[in-house]
C-alpha positions in Angstrom: 53.1 134.5 -232.2 51.0 137.1 -233.8 54.7 139.8 -232.3 56.1 137.7 -234.0 54.6 138.4 -237.3 54.1 142.2 -236.8 58.3 142.5 -235.4 58.8 140.6 -239.0 56.3 143.2 -241.0 57.8 145.9 -239.1 61.2 145.1 -240.4 60.5 144.5 -243.7 59.1 148.1 -243.8 62.1 149.6 -242.8 64.1 147.6 -245.3 62.0 148.4 -247.9 61.9 152.6 -247.2 66.0 152.0 -246.7 66.0 150.5 -249.9 64.6 153.1 -251.5 65.9 155.9 -250.1 69.2 154.5 -251.7 68.3 153.4 -254.7 67.3 157.5 -255.1 70.3 158.7 -253.3 72.6 156.3 -255.3 70.7 157.5 -258.7 71.2 161.2 -257.8 75.1 160.8 -256.8 75.4 159.6 -259.9 73.9 162.0 -261.9 74.7 166.2 -262.2 72.9 168.2 -259.9 73.1 170.8 -262.0 70.9 171.2 -264.9 69.4 173.0 -267.9 67.0 175.5 -266.1 66.8 178.9 -265.4 65.5 177.9 -261.5 69.3 176.4 -262.1 72.6 178.3 -259.9 74.7 175.8 -260.6 77.8 175.5 -263.4 74.8 173.5 -266.1 72.5 176.4 -265.3 70.5 178.9 -266.7 70.0 181.4 -264.1 72.8 184.4 -264.8 71.3 184.6 -268.6 67.7 185.0 -267.4 69.3 188.1 -265.0 70.9 189.4 -268.1 68.0 188.9 -270.2 65.4 190.7 -267.4 68.2 193.3 -266.5 68.2 194.2 -270.2 64.4 194.8 -270.5 63.3 192.0 -272.2 60.4 190.4 -271.4 60.8 186.9 -270.3 59.4 184.0 -268.1 59.1 180.7 -267.1 57.0 178.4 -268.5 56.0 175.5 -265.9 52.6 174.2 -267.8 52.1 171.9 -269.8 52.9 173.2 -274.0 49.1 173.0 -274.8 47.7 175.9 -272.5 51.4 177.9 -273.6 50.6 181.7 -274.1 49.7 182.8 -277.3 51.2 186.3 -277.2 54.2 184.2 -276.1 56.3 185.1 -279.7 60.3 183.0 -278.6 60.1 179.8 -276.8 63.4 178.4 -275.3 63.6 174.5 -274.9 66.7 173.2 -272.9 67.6 169.4 -272.2 66.7 167.8 -269.2 69.0 164.8 -269.8 70.5 165.4 -267.0 67.6 166.4 -265.0 67.7 164.0 -262.1 65.4 161.0 -262.9 62.6 162.1 -260.2 62.1 165.5 -261.8 62.3 165.5 -266.1 59.4 165.3 -267.5 60.6 164.1 -271.2 58.1 165.3 -274.4 56.7 162.8 -276.4 54.2 163.0 -279.4 51.8 165.4 -278.0 54.7 168.0 -277.1 55.9 167.8 -280.5 52.6 168.0 -282.1 52.7 171.2 -279.8 55.7 172.5 -281.1 55.3 172.8 -284.6 52.3 174.2 -284.2 53.7 176.6 -282.1 55.8 177.4 -284.9 54.7 177.0 -288.1 52.3 180.0 -286.8 54.9 182.3 -286.6 56.5 181.5 -283.2 60.6 181.3 -282.6 62.2 178.2 -281.2 64.8 178.1 -279.5 66.5 174.1 -278.9 69.7 174.1 -277.0 70.5 170.3 -276.5 73.2 168.0 -277.6 71.1 164.6 -278.6 69.0 165.6 -281.5 67.6 162.8 -283.2 66.4 163.7 -286.9 63.2 162.7 -287.5 62.5 160.6 -283.9 63.3 163.8 -282.0 60.3 166.0 -280.9 61.8 169.0 -282.2 60.2 168.8 -285.7 62.3 168.8 -289.0 65.5 169.1 -286.5 69.0 167.0 -288.0 70.5 164.7 -286.4 74.0 164.9 -284.0 76.6 163.7 -284.5 79.3 163.2 -281.5 82.6 166.0 -281.1 85.4 166.8 -278.9 85.5 170.8 -279.5 86.1 174.5 -277.0 85.4 177.0 -279.8 82.6 177.6 -282.6 82.9 180.7 -285.1 80.3 182.1 -287.0 79.8 180.8 -290.6 76.5 183.2 -291.4 76.0 186.8 -291.2 72.6 187.5 -289.9 70.8 189.0 -287.4 71.5 186.3 -285.0 75.7 186.2 -285.2 75.9 190.4 -285.6 78.7 191.2 -283.2 79.6 187.6 -282.8 83.3 186.8 -283.0 83.4 183.4 -282.3 82.1 181.1 -278.4 83.4 178.9 -276.4 82.0 176.5 -274.0 82.9 172.1 -274.3 81.5 170.7 -277.2 80.0 167.9 -277.2 77.7 167.1 -280.2 77.8 168.4 -284.3 75.5 169.3 -287.1 77.0 167.2 -289.9 78.9 169.9 -292.4 76.4 167.7 -295.3 73.0 168.6 -292.9 71.4 170.5 -295.6 68.6 171.9 -293.3 68.4 175.7 -293.0 71.4 178.1 -291.9 74.2 177.9 -289.8 74.8 179.7 -287.9 78.1 178.5 -285.9 80.2 176.2 -286.8 84.5 174.9 -286.1 86.2 172.3 -287.4 84.2 169.1 -286.3 80.7 170.1 -287.7 78.0 172.7 -286.6 77.4 174.1 -284.1 73.9 175.9 -284.7 71.2 175.5 -287.5 68.5 177.8 -287.9 65.6 176.5 -290.3 62.1 177.9 -291.3 58.8 176.1 -290.4 55.9 177.5 -291.7 56.0 180.9 -290.7 58.4 180.6 -288.1 61.5 179.8 -287.4 63.6 177.3 -285.7 66.8 177.6 -283.9 69.0 174.6 -282.7 71.9 174.5 -281.3 73.8 171.4 -280.4 76.0 173.1 -277.1 73.9 173.6 -274.6 76.6 174.4 -271.8 77.0 177.8 -274.4 73.9 179.6 -272.3 75.3 178.0 -268.7 76.4 179.6 -265.4 79.6 178.9 -266.1 80.4 180.1 -269.8 77.7 183.0 -270.5 80.6 185.2 -270.1 82.8 183.9 -272.5 84.2 185.3 -275.5 80.7 186.9 -277.6 78.5 183.5 -275.6 75.9 186.8 -274.5 75.9 188.0 -277.6 75.1 185.0 -279.5 72.3 184.2 -276.5 71.2 187.5 -276.7 70.8 188.1 -280.8 69.1 184.2 -280.9 66.8 184.9 -278.0 65.8 188.5 -278.1 64.1 190.6 -281.0 60.8 188.6 -281.9 57.9 189.0 -278.6 57.8 187.8 -275.5 60.0 185.4 -274.0 59.0 182.1 -272.1 61.7 179.4 -270.8 60.5 176.2 -270.5 60.5 174.6 -267.2 58.2 172.4 -267.2 60.4 169.9 -268.9 63.1 169.9 -266.0 60.3 169.2 -263.1 58.6 172.9 -262.5 54.3 172.4 -262.6 52.4 175.8 -261.3 49.3 173.0 -260.9 51.8 170.3 -259.1 49.8 169.1 -255.8 51.8 168.4 -252.9 51.3 165.1 -252.8 52.5 165.1 -257.1 55.8 167.1 -255.9 56.8 164.7 -253.3 59.5 162.6 -254.1 58.4 159.0 -255.2 60.9 158.0 -252.5 58.5 160.0 -249.9 55.2 158.5 -252.0 56.2 155.1 -251.4 57.0 155.7 -247.2 53.4 157.1 -247.1 52.1 154.1 -248.8 54.1 151.9 -246.8 53.5 153.5 -243.5 49.4 153.4 -244.4 49.9 149.7 -244.9 51.9 149.0 -241.6 48.4 151.5 -239.7 46.4 148.9 -241.9 48.0 145.4 -240.6 47.9 147.0 -236.9 44.4 148.1 -236.8 43.3 144.5 -238.8 45.8 142.6 -236.4 44.4 144.1 -233.1 40.4 144.4 -234.3 39.9 140.4 -236.4 40.4 137.4 -235.3 42.2 134.9 -237.0 41.9 131.8 -234.4 39.7 130.9 -231.8 39.4 133.3 -228.3 42.0 131.3 -225.6 39.8 131.3 -222.3 42.1 133.1 -220.1 42.5 131.4 -216.4 39.9 132.1 -213.7 41.4 133.9 -210.6 42.4 131.8 -207.6 39.8 130.7 -205.3 41.0 129.9 -201.8 38.5 128.2 -199.7 38.0 126.2 -196.6 40.6 123.5 -197.4 43.4 126.2 -197.9 43.3 126.8 -194.0 42.7 123.5 -192.8 45.9 122.8 -194.6 47.3 125.8 -193.3 46.3 124.4 -190.0 47.2 121.0 -190.1 50.8 121.9 -191.5 51.0 124.2 -188.3 50.1 121.3 -186.1 52.2 118.8 -187.6 55.6 121.6 -186.8 54.0 121.6 -183.2 53.2 117.9 -182.7 49.9 118.7 -181.7 47.8 116.6 -183.4 47.1 114.7 -180.6 45.7 117.3 -178.4 44.1 119.2 -181.4 41.7 115.4 -181.9 40.8 116.0 -178.0 39.7 118.8 -178.2 37.7 118.0 -181.5 35.9 115.3 -179.3 35.7 117.6 -176.5 33.7 120.3 -178.2 31.6 117.6 -180.3 30.5 115.4 -176.7 29.7 119.0 -175.5 27.2 119.3 -178.1 25.4 116.4 -177.4 23.0 116.1 -180.4 20.8 113.5 -181.0 20.0 110.9 -184.1 21.9 108.4 -185.2 24.7 110.4 -187.4 25.4 113.0 -184.5 26.3 109.5 -182.1 28.2 108.3 -185.4 30.2 111.0 -185.4 31.1 111.2 -181.7 31.6 107.2 -181.3 34.1 108.1 -184.4 36.2 110.8 -182.8 36.1 109.2 -179.6 38.1 106.3 -181.2 40.6 108.4 -183.5 41.5 109.9 -179.6 42.7 106.9 -178.4 45.2 106.6 -181.4 48.7 107.0 -180.2 50.5 108.7 -182.6 47.7 110.2 -185.0 48.8 110.6 -188.6 47.6 113.6 -190.7 45.3 112.1 -192.1 43.0 111.0 -189.0 44.2 114.5 -188.0 42.1 116.1 -191.0 39.0 113.2 -190.6 38.9 114.6 -187.2 38.3 117.8 -188.3 35.7 117.3 -190.4 33.9 114.9 -188.6 33.7 118.0 -185.8 32.4 120.1 -188.9 30.1 118.5 -189.5 28.7 118.5 -185.9 29.0 121.9 -185.9 27.6 123.2 -189.3 25.8 120.0 -190.7 24.1 118.5 -188.3 22.8 121.4 -185.9 
């Protein structure tokens, strides 16, 4: 019964692990694997832009910690959307992050945000407007300032725009669908909201004047930091926290199995079942074997004669010995002795040998 329970536990644990692994794989397969991260070399990644900035002598770094500990000398913070990041790595921002972003801008920082889902007052980006869905591939400058200097047009898939009715800040890029990029002041700093994150991606940074526009809006305002914490990169991450959730679940399940095994091996759950004692052989087995041998040889009469002769030679006194010899003589006179008769004669001779001496 115990073995059956152990097998059921093992099968259940293996099933759970399999389901978790399959669910995670399905979730990952349903999402694009290339993210808007400077560590990503895929089509959506920003590694090409990061390398261009570094090769141009721009002071740029990757920031992989919570916003509250952002270095004070950072002048420009670049925040790219994490909506397409695998669910196990993305770290959504909350009200505390929104407050940190606002404080960063108000004290003079430049915040460059690339996203296609700005939600106005509900967004973590302070003071931003709300976008609407759109389908376009090109945008041109509306304002002629330092952000659009030398930019004739930009090109990339554009799936969201700010409505033309938006009255926040200065429109930088637009097309016939709406405003693609907008800049507005907040406190002592500036927020640049770009509704087409693919403009800066590896697959489109070389198109049209995308690289020029990216350089203009990012550089020129002190050291630059790309926020990689939202994409799951964490300098303070422990080994355990770095493990994917299914792996951590599997470790807990294996630990539970080991615990159940240890409990089952050391804690009794029912009364002990005594083992059968080893079989002890005595003289009865020898007698049975000899009786069978004599029966097959048809030598029972000869054996009884031998027992009787042995008893007569002893000539022991006393009533018990005389009664045993007399009984043996009577058994000796039986023409066809049975097994019981033979056994009785053997027992009597044994008693005369062992008990009456």
